[in-house]
C-alpha positions as a LaTeX table, in Angstrom:
\begin{tabular}{lrrr}
\hline
Residue & $x$ (\AA) & $y$ (\AA) & $z$ (\AA) \\
\hline
Met1 & 0.07 & $-0.03$ & 0.06 \\
Lys2 & 2.79 & 2.40 & 0.92 \\
Lys3 & 4.55 & 1.77 & $-2.37$ \\
Tyr4 & 1.22 & 2.62 & $-4.17$ \\
Ile5 & 0.93 & 6.05 & $-2.42$ \\
Ile6 & 4.63 & 6.85 & $-3.13$ \\
Met7 & 4.21 & 6.04 & $-6.78$ \\
Thr8 & 1.09 & 8.17 & $-7.09$ \\
Ala9 & 2.91 & 11.06 & $-5.35$ \\
Leu10 & 5.85 & 10.60 & $-7.73$ \\
Leu11 & 3.75 & 10.42 & $-10.72$ \\
Leu12 & 1.74 & 13.60 & $-9.75$ \\
Ser13 & 5.05 & 15.54 & $-9.33$ \\
Gly14 & 6.61 & 14.04 & $-12.53$ \\
Ile15 & 3.53 & 15.07 & $-14.65$ \\
Ala16 & 3.55 & 18.74 & $-13.15$ \\
Phe17 & 7.22 & 19.22 & $-13.95$ \\
Ala18 & 7.18 & 17.70 & $-17.32$ \\
Gln19 & 5.00 & 20.47 & $-18.45$ \\
Asp20 & 7.20 & 23.58 & $-17.91$ \\
Asn21 & 5.64 & 25.53 & $-20.79$ \\
Asn22 & 2.21 & 25.73 & $-18.90$ \\
Val23 & 3.58 & 27.25 & $-15.64$ \\
Lys24 & 2.82 & 30.65 & $-13.96$ \\
Leu25 & 5.21 & 31.95 & $-11.34$ \\
Glu26 & 4.41 & 34.90 & $-9.01$ \\
Ala27 & 6.25 & 36.28 & $-5.99$ \\
Val28 & 4.12 & 36.13 & $-2.73$ \\
Gly29 & 6.27 & 37.70 & 0.09 \\
Asp30 & 9.41 & 35.47 & 0.29 \\
Leu31 & 7.72 & 32.57 & $-1.57$ \\
Val32 & 7.20 & 31.84 & $-5.16$ \\
Lys33 & 3.63 & 30.71 & $-5.94$ \\
Thr34 & 3.92 & 28.23 & $-8.74$ \\
Thr35 & 0.83 & 27.01 & $-10.92$ \\
Tyr36 & 1.07 & 24.37 & $-13.43$ \\
Tyr37 & $-1.72$ & 24.08 & $-16.20$ \\
Phe38 & $-3.11$ & 21.39 & $-18.34$ \\
Asp39 & $-3.13$ & 22.24 & $-22.09$ \\
Asn40 & $-6.98$ & 23.08 & $-21.66$ \\
Gly41 & $-5.91$ & 25.97 & $-19.40$ \\
Lys42 & $-7.24$ & 24.34 & $-16.13$ \\
Thr43 & $-5.02$ & 24.25 & $-13.04$ \\
Gln44 & $-3.11$ & 20.89 & $-12.66$ \\
Gln45 & $-1.02$ & 21.62 & $-9.51$ \\
Glu46 & $-0.34$ & 24.71 & $-7.43$ \\
Gly47 & 1.95 & 25.39 & $-4.42$ \\
Phe48 & 4.76 & 27.42 & $-3.19$ \\
Tyr49 & 8.76 & 27.37 & $-3.29$ \\
Lys50 & 10.82 & 29.04 & $-0.68$ \\
Asn51 & 14.66 & 29.26 & $-1.43$ \\
Gly52 & 14.29 & 26.70 & $-4.35$ \\
Lys53 & 12.60 & 24.02 & $-2.09$ \\
Leu54 & 8.85 & 23.03 & $-1.94$ \\
Glu55 & 7.13 & 24.79 & 0.92 \\
Gly56 & 3.82 & 24.68 & 2.21 \\
Ile57 & 0.59 & 23.17 & 0.85 \\
Trp58 & 0.70 & 21.76 & $-2.74$ \\
Thr59 & $-2.57$ & 20.73 & $-4.47$ \\
Ser60 & $-3.09$ & 18.72 & $-7.54$ \\
Tyr61 & $-6.19$ & 18.41 & $-9.68$ \\
Asp62 & $-7.28$ & 16.31 & $-12.55$ \\
Ile63 & $-8.23$ & 17.49 & $-15.99$ \\
Asn64 & $-11.80$ & 18.07 & $-14.99$ \\
Gly65 & $-10.75$ & 20.31 & $-11.96$ \\
Ala66 & $-11.47$ & 17.67 & $-9.23$ \\
Lys67 & $-8.92$ & 17.76 & $-6.32$ \\
Thr68 & $-6.63$ & 14.52 & $-6.52$ \\
Ala69 & $-3.92$ & 15.24 & $-3.89$ \\
Val70 & $-3.13$ & 17.68 & $-1.13$ \\
Ala71 & 0.51 & 17.75 & 0.05 \\
Thr72 & 2.56 & 19.57 & 2.62 \\
Tyr73 & 6.20 & 20.40 & 2.67 \\
Lys74 & 8.60 & 22.27 & 4.91 \\
Gly75 & 12.07 & 23.10 & 3.44 \\
Gly76 & 11.64 & 20.46 & 0.71 \\
Glu77 & 10.76 & 17.87 & 3.21 \\
Lys78 & 7.44 & 15.98 & 3.31 \\
Val79 & 5.54 & 16.65 & 6.66 \\
Gly80 & 2.29 & 16.20 & 8.07 \\
Lys81 & $-1.00$ & 14.72 & 6.57 \\
Trp82 & $-1.12$ & 14.11 & 2.75 \\
Phe83 & $-4.52$ & 13.16 & 1.23 \\
Phe84 & $-4.93$ & 11.30 & $-2.11$ \\
Trp85 & $-8.46$ & 10.86 & $-3.79$ \\
Asn86 & $-8.75$ & 7.95 & $-6.16$ \\
Asn87 & $-12.24$ & 7.35 & $-7.40$ \\
Glu88 & $-14.25$ & 6.37 & $-4.36$ \\
Val89 & $-11.31$ & 6.11 & $-2.07$ \\
Leu90 & $-9.36$ & 8.69 & 0.15 \\
His91 & $-5.96$ & 7.91 & 1.37 \\
Glu92 & $-4.64$ & 9.83 & 4.28 \\
Val93 & $-0.75$ & 9.44 & 4.61 \\
Asp94 & 1.13 & 10.74 & 7.47 \\
Tyr95 & 4.71 & 11.94 & 7.05 \\
Ser96 & 7.38 & 12.21 & 9.79 \\
Gln97 & 10.93 & 13.35 & 8.63 \\
Ser98 & 10.00 & 12.77 & 4.88 \\
Lys99 & 9.03 & 9.08 & 5.52 \\
Ile100 & 5.71 & 7.46 & 5.88 \\
Ala101 & 4.51 & 7.03 & 9.35 \\
Ala102 & 0.92 & 5.80 & 8.95 \\
Val103 & $-1.52$ & 5.29 & 5.98 \\
Lys104 & $-5.29$ & 5.26 & 6.53 \\
Thr105 & $-7.83$ & 4.55 & 3.68 \\
Trp106 & $-11.46$ & 5.46 & 3.62 \\
Lys107 & $-14.14$ & 4.55 & 0.98 \\
Lys108 & $-16.61$ & 7.35 & 0.01 \\
Asp109 & $-19.55$ & 5.56 & 1.79 \\
Ser110 & $-17.84$ & 5.72 & 5.05 \\
Val111 & $-16.91$ & 9.59 & 4.96 \\
Ala112 & $-20.12$ & 10.69 & 3.26 \\
Asn113 & $-22.22$ & 10.73 & 6.40 \\
Asn114 & $-19.84$ & 12.68 & 8.55 \\
\hline
\end{tabular}
């Protein structure tokens, strides 16, 4: 399961960086807000860099605009809770020192009533 989550995260990151021609950079204080776009103009991924490293919350979307992942970085390191949506399933991955500490999985039916 952990390998599946890691592969998904790497795939999402690879897709975003492969399309450098569809990127917008803007200064926000000491951060650089970075937005990657699909060819259709919709946002593919957005987040921040600080001193050339991933920083804060990064969000990924599918071609239709639905959220597929939310990740958190601090100084380029994976931290906190990451969320991955895959059809009817939500995966929550807890990171500690850039390593997976725990994984929880919910089906849509189990979170719809909360």
